[in-house]
KEMAR-63836 format. One record per residue (C-alpha): x, y, z; residue in one letter; residue number from 1. Coordinates in Angstrom, 1 decimal. Layout:
# KEMAR-63836
<node><x>X</x><y>Y</y><z>Z</z><r>A</r><k>NUM</k></node>
...
END
This chain:
# KEMAR-63836
<node><x>36.0</x><y>-39.1</y><z>22.5</z><r>X</r><k>1</k></node>
<node><x>39.2</x><y>-40.8</y><z>21.3</z><r>X</r><k>2</k></node>
<node><x>38.6</x><y>-44.1</y><z>19.4</z><r>X</r><k>3</k></node>
<node><x>41.3</x><y>-46.6</y><z>18.6</z><r>X</r><k>4</k></node>
<node><x>39.8</x><y>-50.1</y><z>17.8</z><r>X</r><k>5</k></node>
<node><x>37.3</x><y>-52.1</y><z>15.9</z><r>X</r><k>6</k></node>
<node><x>33.7</x><y>-51.0</y><z>15.4</z><r>X</r><k>7</k></node>
<node><x>30.9</x><y>-53.1</y><z>13.9</z><r>X</r><k>8</k></node>
<node><x>27.4</x><y>-52.1</y><z>12.6</z><r>X</r><k>9</k></node>
<node><x>24.8</x><y>-54.7</y><z>13.6</z><r>X</r><k>10</k></node>
<node><x>21.0</x><y>-54.2</y><z>13.3</z><r>X</r><k>11</k></node>
<node><x>21.5</x><y>-50.5</y><z>12.4</z><r>X</r><k>12</k></node>
<node><x>23.6</x><y>-49.7</y><z>15.5</z><r>X</r><k>13</k></node>
<node><x>27.4</x><y>-49.2</y><z>15.9</z><r>X</r><k>14</k></node>
<node><x>29.2</x><y>-51.1</y><z>18.6</z><r>X</r><k>15</k></node>
<node><x>32.8</x><y>-51.4</y><z>19.9</z><r>X</r><k>16</k></node>
<node><x>33.8</x><y>-54.7</y><z>18.5</z><r>X</r><k>17</k></node>
<node><x>36.4</x><y>-57.5</y><z>18.4</z><r>X</r><k>18</k></node>
<node><x>36.7</x><y>-60.0</y><z>15.6</z><r>X</r><k>19</k></node>
<node><x>37.0</x><y>-63.6</y><z>16.8</z><r>X</r><k>20</k></node>
<node><x>37.3</x><y>-66.0</y><z>13.9</z><r>X</r><k>21</k></node>
<node><x>33.8</x><y>-66.5</y><z>12.3</z><r>X</r><k>22</k></node>
<node><x>32.2</x><y>-64.4</y><z>15.1</z><r>X</r><k>23</k></node>
<node><x>32.3</x><y>-60.8</y><z>16.2</z><r>X</r><k>24</k></node>
<node><x>32.1</x><y>-59.7</y><z>19.8</z><r>X</r><k>25</k></node>
<node><x>30.0</x><y>-56.6</y><z>20.3</z><r>X</r><k>26</k></node>
<node><x>30.4</x><y>-54.4</y><z>23.4</z><r>X</r><k>27</k></node>
<node><x>28.2</x><y>-51.8</y><z>25.0</z><r>X</r><k>28</k></node>
<node><x>28.1</x><y>-50.0</y><z>28.4</z><r>X</r><k>29</k></node>
<node><x>24.6</x><y>-50.9</y><z>29.3</z><r>X</r><k>30</k></node>
<node><x>22.6</x><y>-54.2</y><z>29.7</z><r>X</r><k>31</k></node>
<node><x>20.4</x><y>-55.3</y><z>26.8</z><r>X</r><k>32</k></node>
<node><x>18.8</x><y>-58.5</y><z>25.6</z><r>X</r><k>33</k></node>
<node><x>21.4</x><y>-61.1</y><z>24.6</z><r>X</r><k>34</k></node>
<node><x>24.3</x><y>-59.1</y><z>26.2</z><r>X</r><k>35</k></node>
<node><x>26.2</x><y>-60.6</y><z>29.1</z><r>X</r><k>36</k></node>
<node><x>28.0</x><y>-58.5</y><z>31.8</z><r>X</r><k>37</k></node>
<node><x>31.7</x><y>-59.1</y><z>31.7</z><r>X</r><k>38</k></node>
<node><x>32.5</x><y>-56.4</y><z>34.2</z><r>X</r><k>39</k></node>
<node><x>30.6</x><y>-53.4</y><z>35.6</z><r>X</r><k>40</k></node>
<node><x>29.6</x><y>-51.1</y><z>32.7</z><r>X</r><k>41</k></node>
<node><x>30.8</x><y>-53.6</y><z>30.0</z><r>X</r><k>42</k></node>
<node><x>28.4</x><y>-56.0</y><z>28.3</z><r>X</r><k>43</k></node>
<node><x>29.2</x><y>-58.4</y><z>25.4</z><r>X</r><k>44</k></node>
<node><x>27.3</x><y>-60.3</y><z>22.8</z><r>X</r><k>45</k></node>
<node><x>28.8</x><y>-62.7</y><z>20.3</z><r>X</r><k>46</k></node>
<node><x>27.2</x><y>-62.7</y><z>16.9</z><r>X</r><k>47</k></node>
<node><x>28.2</x><y>-64.5</y><z>13.6</z><r>X</r><k>48</k></node>
<node><x>30.4</x><y>-62.3</y><z>11.4</z><r>X</r><k>49</k></node>
<node><x>28.0</x><y>-62.8</y><z>8.5</z><r>X</r><k>50</k></node>
<node><x>25.3</x><y>-60.9</y><z>10.5</z><r>X</r><k>51</k></node>
<node><x>27.5</x><y>-57.8</y><z>10.9</z><r>X</r><k>52</k></node>
<node><x>26.8</x><y>-55.1</y><z>8.3</z><r>X</r><k>53</k></node>
<node><x>30.2</x><y>-53.4</y><z>8.6</z><r>X</r><k>54</k></node>
<node><x>33.4</x><y>-54.1</y><z>10.5</z><r>X</r><k>55</k></node>
<node><x>36.2</x><y>-51.5</y><z>10.5</z><r>X</r><k>56</k></node>
<node><x>39.2</x><y>-50.4</y><z>12.5</z><r>X</r><k>57</k></node>
<node><x>38.7</x><y>-46.8</y><z>13.6</z><r>X</r><k>58</k></node>
<node><x>41.5</x><y>-44.6</y><z>14.9</z><r>X</r><k>59</k></node>
<node><x>41.6</x><y>-40.9</y><z>15.9</z><r>X</r><k>60</k></node>
<node><x>44.2</x><y>-38.9</y><z>14.0</z><r>X</r><k>61</k></node>
<node><x>45.6</x><y>-35.4</y><z>14.4</z><r>X</r><k>62</k></node>
<node><x>48.6</x><y>-33.2</y><z>13.7</z><r>X</r><k>63</k></node>
<node><x>50.9</x><y>-31.7</y><z>16.3</z><r>X</r><k>64</k></node>
<node><x>53.6</x><y>-29.3</y><z>15.5</z><r>X</r><k>65</k></node>
<node><x>52.8</x><y>-29.9</y><z>11.8</z><r>X</r><k>66</k></node>
<node><x>53.5</x><y>-33.7</y><z>12.1</z><r>X</r><k>67</k></node>
<node><x>51.0</x><y>-36.6</y><z>11.7</z><r>X</r><k>68</k></node>
<node><x>49.9</x><y>-38.6</y><z>14.7</z><r>X</r><k>69</k></node>
<node><x>47.3</x><y>-41.1</y><z>15.9</z><r>X</r><k>70</k></node>
<node><x>45.7</x><y>-40.4</y><z>19.3</z><r>X</r><k>71</k></node>
<node><x>45.9</x><y>-43.4</y><z>21.7</z><r>X</r><k>72</k></node>
<node><x>44.4</x><y>-41.9</y><z>24.8</z><r>X</r><k>73</k></node>
<node><x>43.4</x><y>-38.6</y><z>26.6</z><r>X</r><k>74</k></node>
<node><x>43.9</x><y>-37.6</y><z>30.2</z><r>X</r><k>75</k></node>
<node><x>43.3</x><y>-34.2</y><z>31.8</z><r>X</r><k>76</k></node>
<node><x>43.9</x><y>-32.0</y><z>28.8</z><r>X</r><k>77</k></node>
<node><x>46.7</x><y>-34.1</y><z>27.4</z><r>X</r><k>78</k></node>
<node><x>46.7</x><y>-36.6</y><z>24.5</z><r>X</r><k>79</k></node>
<node><x>48.9</x><y>-39.6</y><z>24.3</z><r>X</r><k>80</k></node>
<node><x>50.0</x><y>-39.6</y><z>20.6</z><r>X</r><k>81</k></node>
<node><x>52.0</x><y>-41.8</y><z>18.4</z><r>X</r><k>82</k></node>
<node><x>54.0</x><y>-40.3</y><z>15.5</z><r>X</r><k>83</k></node>
<node><x>53.1</x><y>-41.7</y><z>12.1</z><r>X</r><k>84</k></node>
<node><x>55.4</x><y>-39.7</y><z>9.9</z><r>X</r><k>85</k></node>
<node><x>58.1</x><y>-42.4</y><z>9.8</z><r>X</r><k>86</k></node>
<node><x>61.1</x><y>-40.1</y><z>10.2</z><r>X</r><k>87</k></node>
<node><x>63.1</x><y>-40.8</y><z>13.3</z><r>X</r><k>88</k></node>
<node><x>65.1</x><y>-37.5</y><z>13.2</z><r>X</r><k>89</k></node>
<node><x>61.8</x><y>-35.6</y><z>13.4</z><r>X</r><k>90</k></node>
<node><x>60.5</x><y>-37.8</y><z>16.3</z><r>X</r><k>91</k></node>
<node><x>63.8</x><y>-37.4</y><z>18.1</z><r>X</r><k>92</k></node>
<node><x>63.8</x><y>-33.6</y><z>17.6</z><r>X</r><k>93</k></node>
<node><x>60.3</x><y>-33.4</y><z>19.0</z><r>X</r><k>94</k></node>
<node><x>61.4</x><y>-35.2</y><z>22.2</z><r>X</r><k>95</k></node>
<node><x>59.2</x><y>-38.3</y><z>21.6</z><r>X</r><k>96</k></node>
<node><x>59.9</x><y>-41.5</y><z>23.5</z><r>X</r><k>97</k></node>
<node><x>61.0</x><y>-44.5</y><z>21.5</z><r>X</r><k>98</k></node>
<node><x>58.2</x><y>-46.9</y><z>22.6</z><r>X</r><k>99</k></node>
<node><x>59.4</x><y>-49.7</y><z>20.3</z><r>X</r><k>100</k></node>
<node><x>61.7</x><y>-49.9</y><z>17.2</z><r>X</r><k>101</k></node>
<node><x>60.4</x><y>-47.2</y><z>14.9</z><r>X</r><k>102</k></node>
<node><x>57.5</x><y>-46.3</y><z>17.2</z><r>X</r><k>103</k></node>
<node><x>57.6</x><y>-42.9</y><z>18.9</z><r>X</r><k>104</k></node>
<node><x>55.0</x><y>-41.7</y><z>21.4</z><r>X</r><k>105</k></node>
<node><x>54.6</x><y>-38.7</y><z>23.7</z><r>X</r><k>106</k></node>
<node><x>52.1</x><y>-36.6</y><z>25.5</z><r>X</r><k>107</k></node>
<node><x>50.8</x><y>-33.5</y><z>23.7</z><r>X</r><k>108</k></node>
<node><x>48.8</x><y>-30.7</y><z>25.2</z><r>X</r><k>109</k></node>
<node><x>45.3</x><y>-31.0</y><z>23.7</z><r>X</r><k>110</k></node>
<node><x>45.3</x><y>-27.3</y><z>23.0</z><r>X</r><k>111</k></node>
<node><x>48.3</x><y>-27.7</y><z>20.7</z><r>X</r><k>112</k></node>
<node><x>46.8</x><y>-30.5</y><z>18.6</z><r>X</r><k>113</k></node>
<node><x>45.0</x><y>-29.7</y><z>15.3</z><r>X</r><k>114</k></node>
<node><x>42.9</x><y>-31.6</y><z>12.8</z><r>X</r><k>115</k></node>
<node><x>41.4</x><y>-34.1</y><z>15.2</z><r>X</r><k>116</k></node>
<node><x>39.4</x><y>-36.6</y><z>13.1</z><r>X</r><k>117</k></node>
<node><x>38.6</x><y>-40.3</y><z>12.7</z><r>X</r><k>118</k></node>
<node><x>40.1</x><y>-42.6</y><z>10.1</z><r>X</r><k>119</k></node>
<node><x>38.5</x><y>-45.9</y><z>9.1</z><r>X</r><k>120</k></node>
<node><x>41.1</x><y>-48.5</y><z>8.2</z><r>X</r><k>121</k></node>
END
């Protein structure tokens, strides 16, 4: 599973999360006490940030063709990747799309990607 976003540990369990000032929004796919359905399969509970044991940004990283990337999404055997090497000639040579100034993305076959792992920021 590809993760790119905040996670929070609250009452011994890890949740997808979103910081919101002095509060943290916790998300989960099933109903539970104190959680409100925001759309089918998505429930939220707002808790004070001081009650959260840990809040971190987690992203999935990998290498492709020997270069560093973060994984943004996956779809049918392909990974949407963003180059983190900071060298535009390399990104250009790899045929990556200029998504924004200095930001290069592309689709990599999942079978060609190595070193998939999570990084906590």
